[in-house]
C-alpha positions in Angstrom: -0.2 -0.3 -0.3 1.4 3.3 -1.0 3.0 5.3 2.0 0.5 8.3 3.6 2.6 11.9 2.2 5.3 12.8 4.9 4.5 15.5 7.4 8.2 16.7 7.6 9.3 20.2 7.8 12.3 20.4 4.8 14.8 23.1 5.0 14.4 26.2 2.5 16.4 27.0 -0.3 19.3 29.3 0.6 21.8 30.5 -2.5 25.4 29.5 -1.6 27.6 30.7 -3.9 30.9 28.9 -5.0 33.7 29.7 -2.7 36.1 30.4 -5.5 36.8 33.4 -7.0 35.5 32.4 -10.4 33.2 29.1 -10.7 33.9 26.8 -13.5 30.9 27.2 -16.5 30.5 26.0 -20.0 31.3 29.7 -21.1 33.5 33.0 -20.2 32.5 36.1 -20.4 34.9 39.3 -21.6 33.9 42.9 -21.2 37.1 45.4 -23.1 37.5 48.9 -22.3 35.2 50.0 -24.9 32.2 49.5 -22.2 30.9 52.8 -21.1 29.1 51.9 -17.8 25.2 52.2 -18.8 24.7 49.1 -17.0 22.2 47.9 -19.7 23.7 44.1 -19.3 23.0 44.0 -15.2 19.3 45.3 -16.5 18.8 43.0 -19.1 20.4 39.6 -18.0 17.8 37.2 -16.4 20.1 34.6 -14.7 22.0 37.6 -12.9 25.3 36.5 -15.0 26.4 40.7 -14.3 27.1 42.2 -11.2 27.8 46.3 -10.7 31.8 47.3 -10.7 33.8 50.0 -10.1 34.7 51.2 -13.5 32.3 48.5 -15.6 30.2 46.2 -14.6 31.7 42.7 -14.0 30.8 39.1 -14.7 30.5 37.7 -11.4 28.6 34.6 -12.5 29.1 33.6 -15.9 28.7 30.0 -15.3 25.0 31.2 -14.8 25.2 32.2 -18.6 23.3 30.5 -20.9 26.2 31.2 -23.9 25.3 31.0 -27.5 21.9 29.9 -27.5 20.5 32.8 -25.6 20.9 35.0 -29.5 17.5 34.0 -29.9 16.1 36.1 -26.9 15.6 39.7 -27.0 17.8 40.4 -24.2 20.6 38.9 -25.4 23.7 40.7 -24.3 26.2 40.3 -26.8 23.6 42.3 -29.7 22.1 44.6 -27.0 25.1 46.2 -26.0 25.6 49.7 -27.6 29.5 49.4 -27.5 29.8 46.1 -28.5 31.6 45.4 -25.9 31.2 41.9 -24.5 32.2 38.9 -26.0 31.2 34.7 -25.0 33.7 32.3 -25.7 33.5 28.4 -24.7 35.2 28.0 -21.6 38.5 25.6 -22.5 38.9 24.5 -18.6 34.9 23.2 -18.7 35.9 20.9 -21.7 38.6 18.7 -19.9 36.6 18.3 -17.2 35.1 15.4 -15.6 35.2 11.8 -17.2 32.6 9.9 -19.0 30.6 8.7 -15.8 30.7 12.1 -14.3 30.9 14.4 -17.8 31.2 18.2 -17.8 27.8 19.1 -17.4 26.9 16.4 -15.2 29.5 18.1 -12.8 28.6 21.4 -13.8 25.1 20.8 -13.4 25.4 19.3 -9.8 27.4 22.9 -8.6 24.4 24.7 -9.9 21.7 22.6 -7.8 24.0 23.1 -4.5 24.3 26.5 -5.2 20.7 27.6 -6.2 18.4 24.4 -5.1 17.2 24.4 -8.7 17.2 22.5 -12.0 19.9 23.8 -14.6 18.9 26.5 -16.7 22.0 26.5 -19.0 21.2 23.3 -21.6 23.0 21.4 -19.1 22.6 17.3 -18.9 21.8 17.3 -15.5 20.2 13.5 -15.2 23.0 11.1 -17.8 26.5 10.6 -17.9 28.2 9.2 -20.8 29.4 5.6 -20.3 28.0 4.3 -22.8 26.1 2.1 -20.2 24.3 0.7 -17.4 21.6 3.8 -16.1 22.9 6.3 -18.9 21.2 3.3 -21.3 17.7 3.8 -19.7 14.9 5.9 -20.2 11.2 6.5 -18.2 8.7 5.6 -20.2 5.9 8.2 -18.8 2.7 8.0 -20.2 1.1 11.0 -22.7 -1.3 12.6 -20.3 0.7 12.8 -17.8 3.7 14.5 -19.1 3.8 18.1 -17.3 1.9 17.4 -14.8 3.8 18.9 -12.4 1.0 20.8 -9.6 0.6 19.0 -6.3 3.8 18.4 -5.0 2.7 18.2 -1.3 0.5 15.0 -2.2 3.3 12.8 -3.5 4.8 10.9 -0.5 8.9 10.5 -0.8 9.0 8.3 2.0 10.3 5.3 3.0 10.6 2.4 5.8 13.6 1.2 6.8 12.5 -2.0 9.5 9.9 -4.2 7.4 10.4 -6.8 9.9 7.9 -8.5 12.3 10.5 -8.0 15.0 10.4 -5.3 18.3 12.6 -3.2 16.9 12.1 0.8 16.4 9.9 1.8 13.0 12.0 4.4 11.3 10.9 6.2 9.1 13.0 8.7 6.6 11.2 11.0 4.3 13.6 10.9 1.5 14.6 7.7 -0.7 18.1 7.6 0.6 20.6 8.2 3.1 23.9 8.9 2.9 26.9 6.2 2.3 30.1 5.7 4.7 33.0 8.2 4.6 35.2 7.6 6.9 37.3 9.9 8.9 41.0 9.9 7.1 39.5 9.2 3.5 38.1 12.8 4.0 38.3 15.9 5.8 36.3 16.7 9.0 34.5 19.2 7.9 33.5 16.9 5.1 31.6 14.7 7.4 30.3 17.1 9.5 28.8 19.0 6.0 27.0 15.6 5.5 25.8 14.7 8.8 24.1 18.0 9.3 22.6 18.1 5.8 21.2 14.5 6.8 19.8 15.6 9.9 18.0 18.7 7.8 16.6 16.2 5.5 15.4 13.8 8.2 17.7 11.0 7.1 21.0 9.6 7.9 24.7 9.6 7.6 27.3 6.7 7.8 30.4 7.2 9.4 32.7 4.8 7.6 35.2 2.3 9.0 37.2 5.1 10.3 35.9 5.6 13.8 33.2 7.4 15.5 35.1 11.4 16.0 33.5 13.3 19.0 32.3 16.0 16.4 29.5 13.1 15.4 28.4 12.7 18.6 25.8 15.8 18.4 24.2 14.2 15.7 23.7 10.4 16.9 20.0 10.1 16.1 21.2 10.6 13.1 24.0 8.1 12.4 24.9 4.9 11.1 28.0 3.7 12.4 29.6 1.0 10.5 31.4 -1.9 11.4 33.6 -3.1 8.8 36.4 -5.9 8.4 39.1 -4.1 10.1 37.3 -3.1 13.4 38.9 0.1 13.0 37.5 2.5 15.2 34.8 0.1 16.5 33.5 0.5 20.2 30.8 -0.7 22.4 30.2 2.2 23.7 29.5 4.4 20.3 27.4 0.6 18.8 24.8 1.6 21.8 25.0 5.2 20.4 23.0 5.3 17.4 20.1 4.2 15.7 21.3 2.2 13.2 24.9 -0.2 12.6 25.9 -1.4 9.7 28.3 -4.1 8.6 30.3 -3.7 6.1 31.4 -7.3 3.8 32.3 -5.9 0.6 32.3 -2.7 -1.1 31.2 -2.9 -4.9 34.0 -1.1 -6.8 36.9 -3.6 -5.2 35.2 -7.0 -3.6 37.8 -9.4 -2.8 39.7 -6.7 -1.1 39.3 -4.8 2.2 39.2 -1.0 3.2 42.6 1.0 2.3 43.5 4.1 3.4 47.4 5.0 2.3 49.6 6.3 4.7 49.8 10.0 3.8 46.4 10.0 5.2 47.0 8.7 8.1 47.2 11.4 10.8 48.4 11.4 14.5 44.7 12.1 14.8 43.4 9.4 12.4 45.9 7.3 13.5 44.7 7.6 17.6 41.2 7.4 16.2 41.9 3.9 14.2 44.4 2.4 17.2 47.5 2.0 14.2 50.6 4.1 13.5 50.8 7.2 12.2 52.2 7.0 8.7 51.3 3.5 8.2 48.8 2.4 5.5 46.3 0.5 6.6 44.6 -2.6 4.8 41.6 -4.0 6.2 40.9 -7.8 5.5 38.5 -9.0 2.8 36.5 -11.1 5.1 35.5 -11.1 8.5 37.8 -13.8 9.5 35.1 -14.9 12.1 32.5 -15.4 9.4 32.4 -18.3 7.3 28.8 -19.1 7.0 25.3 -17.7 7.2 25.2 -18.7 11.0 28.4 -17.0 11.6 26.8 -14.3 10.2 23.9 -14.5 12.1 26.5 -14.2 15.1 27.4 -11.1 14.3 23.9 -9.5 14.0 23.1 -10.8 17.3 25.7 -9.3 18.9 24.8 -6.1 17.5 21.1 -6.5 18.1 22.3 -7.4 22.2 24.6 -4.8 22.5 22.0 -2.1 21.2 18.4 -3.3 22.2 17.1 -0.8 20.0 19.3 -0.7 17.0 18.3 -1.7 13.4 20.9 -3.6 11.8 22.3 -3.1 7.8 24.3 -5.3 6.1 26.6 -4.0 3.0 27.8 -6.6 0.3 28.9 -6.1 -3.0 27.2 -7.9 -5.8 28.9 -11.3 -6.9 26.7 -13.2 -9.1 24.9 -15.5 -6.3 23.8 -11.7 -4.7 20.0 -13.1 -4.2 21.7 -15.9 -2.2 23.6 -13.5 0.0 20.4 -11.1 0.5 18.0 -14.3 1.5 20.8 -15.1 3.8 21.0 -11.6 5.4 17.3 -11.6 6.2 17.4 -14.8 7.7 20.1 -13.6 9.8 18.2 -10.9 10.9 19.5 -7.7 9.2 16.5 -5.4 8.6 18.3 -3.3 5.4 20.3 -5.0 3.0 22.7 -2.4 1.1 23.7 -3.7 -2.5 26.7 -1.9 -3.6 27.0 -2.4 -7.2 30.5 -2.0 -9.0 30.3 1.9 -10.1 30.8 2.9 -6.8 33.8 5.2 -5.7 36.2 4.6 -3.4 38.6 7.3 -3.3 41.0 6.8 -0.6 42.0 3.5 -2.2 45.0 3.3 -4.5 44.5 3.0 -8.1 45.4 -0.5 -8.7 42.3 -1.4 -6.5 39.7 0.7 -8.6 38.7 -1.8 -11.3 34.9 -2.2 -11.6 34.7 -6.3 -11.1 31.6 -6.5 -9.2 28.0 -7.3 -10.9 26.5 -3.8 -12.0 23.8 -2.4 -9.9 21.1 -2.6 -12.6 21.7 -6.2 -13.1 22.0 -7.2 -9.4 18.4 -5.3 -8.3 16.4 -7.2 -10.5 17.6 -10.6 -9.6 17.7 -9.4 -6.2 13.8 -7.9 -6.3 12.4 -11.3 -8.2 14.5 -13.8 -6.2 12.8 -11.9 -3.0 9.0 -11.6 -4.8 10.0 -15.9 -5.2 10.7 -16.3 -1.6 7.7 -14.5 -0.1 10.1 -12.1 1.8 10.0 -8.8 -0.2 7.9 -7.0 1.9 10.0 -7.5 5.1 13.0 -6.6 4.1 14.7 -3.1 3.2 16.6 -3.2 -0.1 19.2 -0.1 -0.7 21.4 0.6 -3.8 24.6 1.9 -4.3 27.1 2.4 -6.7 27.4 4.8 -8.8 24.1 6.7 -8.1 24.9 10.2 -9.8 21.1 11.7 -10.5 18.0 12.2 -9.2 16.9 10.1 -12.4 19.3 7.7 -11.5 17.4 7.1 -7.9 14.4 6.7 -9.6 15.8 4.5 -11.6 17.3 1.9 -9.3 13.9 2.0 -7.3 12.0 1.1 -10.8 14.3 -1.8 -10.9 13.9 -2.7 -7.6 15.6 -1.4 -4.8 13.5 0.3 -1.7 15.9 3.4 -1.1 19.4 4.3 -2.3 22.7 4.9 -0.6 24.5 8.2 -1.5 28.1 9.1 -1.3 30.3 10.7 -4.5 27.5 13.3 -5.2 27.9 15.0 -2.1 31.8 15.6 -2.9 30.6 16.9 -5.8 28.0 19.1 -4.4 31.6 20.4 -2.2 32.8 21.4 -6.0 35.1 18.4 -6.3 36.7 18.3 -10.2 37.0 14.4 -10.0 40.8 15.3 -10.1 41.5 11.5 -8.8 43.8 12.2 -6.4 41.5 11.2 -2.9 44.2 8.6 -2.2 46.6 11.0 -1.0 47.1 13.2 2.3 47.7 16.4 0.6 46.1 15.3 -2.8 42.3 17.0 -2.7 43.5 21.1 -3.8 40.0 21.5 -2.8 40.1 20.5 0.9 37.5 17.8 0.8 39.1 14.5 0.7 42.0 15.2 2.5 43.2 14.9 5.8 45.8 17.9 6.0 44.7 20.4 8.7 45.8 23.3 6.1 43.7 22.4 3.2 40.7 21.1 5.7 40.4 25.2 6.3 39.9 25.4 2.3 35.8 24.6 3.3 33.6 26.1 5.9 30.9 23.7 7.6 27.8 26.1 7.3 28.6 26.8 3.4 29.1 22.4 2.7 25.8 21.5 4.6 23.9 24.3 2.8 25.3 23.2 -0.8 24.3 19.4 0.0 21.1 20.2 1.8 19.9 22.3 -1.6 21.0 19.3 -3.9 19.2 16.8 -2.2 16.1 18.9 -2.4 16.3 19.8 -6.2 16.7 16.1 -6.3 13.6 15.4 -4.2 11.8 17.9 -6.0 13.0 15.7 -9.9 11.7 12.4 -8.0 8.8 14.3 -7.5 7.8 15.3 -11.0 8.8 11.8 -12.0 6.6 10.2 -10.0 4.1 12.4 -11.1 4.4 11.9 -14.5 4.2 8.4 -14.4 0.8 8.9 -12.0 2.1 7.7 -8.9 1.3 8.9 -5.3 4.0 7.5 -3.4 7.8 6.6 -3.7 7.1 3.0 -2.8 5.0 2.3 -5.9 7.9 2.8 -8.2 9.8 -0.1 -6.8 10.0 -3.1 -8.7 8.4 -1.1 -11.6 10.4 -2.5 -14.8 7.5 -1.5 -16.9 8.6 2.0 -17.3 11.8 1.7 -17.9 13.2 0.9 -21.4 16.7 0.5 -22.5 18.2 2.2 -25.5 19.7 -1.0 -26.9 16.3 -2.8 -27.4 13.9 -0.1 -28.6 13.3 1.7 -32.2 14.1 4.9 -32.6 10.5 6.3 -33.1 9.8 5.4 -29.9 13.0 6.8 -28.5 11.4 9.9 -30.0 7.7 9.5 -28.9 7.4 7.7 -25.5 10.6 8.3 -24.1 12.0 10.8 -21.4 14.4 12.7 -24.3 17.4 12.0 -21.4 
């Protein structure tokens, strides 16, 4: 049954500009000395690109510029400038941004949503990347009669239940179908961790600590923390297990199944070493398995251990996606887990060395239908919560994952992009993150303010929620729970005719 619309006071959107002098965008605007400072460009531009300057206007927000496509408009600044002082050119830095999964468009659109809380107006593709597979090849099939029907957003519920079992544990409902995944202290800065946690609090959801322990700065947010018990047992304390409402066992990571967690020596600062009870400057490699778990019975002992330690906590199990992932999920259910997080092969693991970052697990879009159908056949699909992770970059990816069988998703990399990550792929180095996000260096950590980071993540997810509701409205649904396992609303570009693409399917 669809859940009732969630009564939750979501935070207001507050514009949070880039923390850098020149935000990256597709276009660059130059104003030459022939400008007579008439201010017409400031008056004409509806996107707020221009600001008043000392001698002449300045293009303070040229990342908001729509570029050459604006030439059809009456307010096009280049044409209307009486002195012909304005020039618009393609930004060469933009063209080399990103990669196939996180394209320049996807990065810039995420930054825009983090800054404004709104869908970008610059013509950026904010729905898919250019990977040539996965979610990028899937499209929604929207009924013609519901297209453009985006009124009555408050009538649509985006809430999901995390405990669907019949045990005596608390029923926990989150008003959005996602929580924030594990990024450990050491892999990212404490400001990054706190920004994510505070955003989770504002959105009524949870944020995972990762396997690096439980920094004392997080203790004010215990009710919104998922603490992780991973194979290395770094930072695992009985006291911290008792503090939280959800405890997560991490058995494997989708980006590198068969390998445990990695943290290279550059990132093991004195404080990180103290938190993990390790040696400063020494690389930390978690074992792949829990050496106490080699069967479902052993797994149940782990789950029982957590339940005995914390009588009110839900237990989540994070696994990768091997070919028998359906059996793994059923085993976790019978071991007593409330949540199973399926971590697919597209997930990031920024703190690990390059040699470990191999996409060798089953892609999440294959694993989800396999697990969903098997649980239905076993008659237990409605008794466990399935969370998908591993490469969820957009609201459309989130909706596609749910349509393929997940109840909700777990997110990570998108948070870092909201904080203006440029995907430079130097996360494993202690001083490698020039933007102060994935770093343990105190000087670099100071590049980002906590309130700024918190607001950016909130803005992005509020824009995502708006897009998710728009998708549900177009599909004629009143709740995100109605979307679970609806394979019929998705189409794969490799198996449909061109006329169907142009007729029934979402363009991006």
